[in-house]
N, C-alpha and C positions, 0 to 999 in steps of 0.2 A: 889277543887276536884283534886284527884290524876290523873296526865296524864297517859294514857295507850297507848301501841303500839300493834297493831294486824298485824301479818305477815301471809299472805294468805287470799284471799278474795273469796273462794268458798262459797257455801251456808252457812256453819257454820261460817266461818270467818266474812262474812257480817252480819250475825245475831248477833254475839258477838259485832262487832263494833257498830251496831245500838243500842244495849242495853246500852253500855257505853255512847254513844252520848246522848241518851234519859235521862240518869242519870245525865248528865252534866259534865262527865269526858272529858277533852281535849283528843281527840283520833287521833293518827297518824296511818296510815295504809300503808302497802306495799304489792304489788302483782306482781308476775312475769310478768303478762300481765297488763299493766296500764289501767286506765280508769274505774275501777270497784269500786272506793271509794264511799261509801254511803254519802248522803248529811250530811254535818256537820263535816266530817273527813278531816284531812290534809293528802294528799297523798304524801309520800316520794318517791324520785327517786331511792334510794338504801336502802338496809337493814341497812347499817352502819348509814345512815341519819335517819332512822326510829326508831332504838332501843332507849329505854329510861329506866328509873329505873325499870319499870314493862313491860316486853315484853311477849306477848302471841303468840304462833305459832300454827296455825291450818291448816295443809295441808294434802295431800293424805296419805302419809306414812313416815316412818323414813328416807327412801332414799331421799325424797324431803326435809325433815328437814335438813339433813346433807349437802345437796346441797346448801341451802340458808343461813344457820346461819353464822354469822360473829363472830368468837370467840373473836377477838380483840375488836370489838365494844361492845360485851356483857360482857367483863371482869369487875368484880366488880358489876354487875347488876343481876337482877332476870329474869330468863327465865322460863315461865310456858308453858309446852308442852302439848297441847290438841290434839295431833295427835295420833290416836289409832294405836296400834301395839301390840306386844307380851310382856309378862313380862320380858323375857330375853333381848329384845331390849331396854326396858325401863331402866333396870339396866345398860346396856352398855352406854346409853345416859347420865345417871346420873354420871357415872364414867368419861365420857368424859368432862362433865361440870365441875366436881371437878378439873380435871387436868388443866382446863383453867380458874380457879378462877371465875366460873360462878355459882351464887346461882340458884338452880334448883328445880322445883316442877314438878312432873309428873301428868297428868290429863287424864281423859277419859270422854267424853260427853255421858251421859246416857239418852239422850232424842233427839227427832228430832229437826232440826233447828228452826222450827216454835214455839217450846216451849221455846226457849231462850228468856229471858226478861219477862217471865210469871211465876206465882207461881208453875207451874208444871215442870219447868226446873230443871234438876239435873246434876251435874258434880262430878265425883269421883276424889279425890286427894290423893296422897301419896308422901312421902319424909320427909325432916326434919320438925319436929313439929314447931320450932320457925319460920321457913320461912312461913309455912301456917298461923300461928297466925299473923305474920307481915302483910300479905296481905289478911286476911280473909274478911275484909270489902269490898275491891275491888272485890274479887272473888265472893262475894255474889250478885254482881250487875246483871250478866247475868243469874245466876241460883243458886239453892240451893246447896252449896258446902258440900260434904260429905267427911270428912277426914278419911282415912282408915289405917294410920300407917306410920312408918318411912321407911319401905322398899319401895324404889321407884317403884318396880314392882307390888305392891299390887293393885293400881288403874287399871292397865292393866289386872291383874289377875281377878279381879271382872268383868271387862268389857267383857273379852272373855268368862267367865263363863255364864254371862247373855246372851251374843250374841249366845252362844252355844244353849241355849234353844230357843231363838227367831228364829234363822235361821233354826234349825231343825224343829221347829213347822211350820214355813211358808213353808218349803219344803214339809212337810206333807200335808199342805193345798192344794198346787198346785197338789200334787200327788193324793189327794182325788178327786179333780175336774176331773182329767184325768180318774181316775178309774170310777167315776160316769158317765162321758161322754160315756165311753165304754159300759155302760149298758143302755144308752139312757136317762139318767137323766140330765135335764137342770141345768145350774149353779144356776139360781134363785130358783129352787126347793131345792137344797142342802144347800144353804147359811144359812137359818134359823137353820138348824140342826147343822151346824158347829159353829154358834154363840152360841148355847147352851152349847157347850164344854167349851167356854171361861168362863162361869159362874161357872163351877165346878173345873176348873184347880187351882185357888188359894187355895182351900181347900186341893186338892191333893198334891200341893207343900208343904203346911204347914205340912201335915201328913208325907210326905217323909223326910223333914228336921228334924222333931221331931224324927222319927224312926232312922235316921242316928246319931243324937245326943245321943240317949239313947242306941243304939245298939240292940233295940228290933224291930222285924219286923213281927208283927202279921198279918197273912193272913186271919183272920176271915171274913173280908168283901170281899176281892178279893185276890186270891193267884197267885203265879207264875204259877202253873199248869194250872189254868183256863185262865190266860193271854196267855200262850203258845198256847192254842187251838185257841184263838181269832186271834192272830198274824198269825197263820198258815192259817186261813181262808182268811185273807187279802192277804197274799202272793200268795195263790192259785188263787184267783180272779185276782190279779194284773198280774201274769205271763200269765194267759189265755188271758188277754187283751194286752199282749206284753209290760208291763211296768216294769221298773227297780225296784228291790226289795232289793238292797244292805243294806240299813239301817234297814229294817224290818228283813232281815235274820240275821244281827248282833244281834238284840234284841232277836230273837228266839234262837240263839246260846247261849246267856247268860242264857236264861231261861232253856235250855236243860242242860247246865253245872250245874246250881244250883239244878235242879231236880235230876241229877245224884249224887250230893253231899248230897242228902236227905233233900233239902231245898224247895221242890216244894210246900209245904203248907205255906210258908212264903209270906210276901207282896212283891210287885214289887220293893220296895225300896232296898231290899236285893241285887238286881243285881248290885248296885253301886260297890260292892267289885269286881265283875267279870269284869266290865268295867275298873276299875283301874288296875287289873292284866294284861289286854290286852295291856294297855299303857306302861307297863314296858319293 
C-alpha cells in the first residue's frame, strides 16, 4: 500500500487519516498541536519529517497552508491541497508549487467529515490530468474523486458555487424560523413544511440549469412577475417583525429590473443574467 501523509488534524484531517489507515495505507500525520493522531497513524514532530511522496494538507484556510508547508521538503513530491478557499487563491497556490518544483493538485471536499471513508463521500479535484491519474487509486480511498479539469481553480470554483446554494439556503432556513416565531409559530410546527421544500428543490434546480443551457426561460408555470409579488410579501412580513431583508431585497431588485426590461413573464432562472451584471 502507498504511504500517505496528512497535514492538519481537524475533523476533516482526522477523517482522512482514519480512511487511509482503515484501507491499510501506512499513514503519517502532523498537526500544529500534537497528540491528535488517530490510532494506527505515525505522528511526525515536524512537517519536514512528515512529508512523503503523497502529502495531503487539510487545514482552515490558505493562510494556514502557507504557514506550515515546507517547500524544500516537498520539492519533487506531490502536494494535494484539500483546504477550501477561492479559485483565485487556488491558482496562486498552484503557481507557488510550480515555482518550487512541487507537483500539485487542488481539491475541495464536497461532503461532511462523517461521509469520508463511505460511499457517499465526494471530493472535487483539479490540476494536471497526469498527476490526478497517477494518484487516482489513492485519492479514491477516502471519497469518490471527481476530476474537473486542468485549471487548478476549477475545484474551488465548483466548491464555492455549491456552497453558495447551501449557505444561502441555510440562512433562509434560520430566517424562516425567526419569521415564524414572530408570528407565534413553534419550530416543530414549521419543520415539516420546510422539509417539503427539499423534495421539490432538485427538480427546480434541474429546470434552472436546463433553462440556462438552452437560453429559454419559459414562465408558463411560474413567472418573475408572480415571484416578485411573493418576495414582496415575505419582505413586508419580515420588516414588520424587525428582521433583516438584505438578500430578499436583492432578489426583488433583480425581478424588478427584469420586469422593467419586459421579461416579467419569463421564469425565475432568467434572473441569473441580472445577478451576473451586478457582479461586474
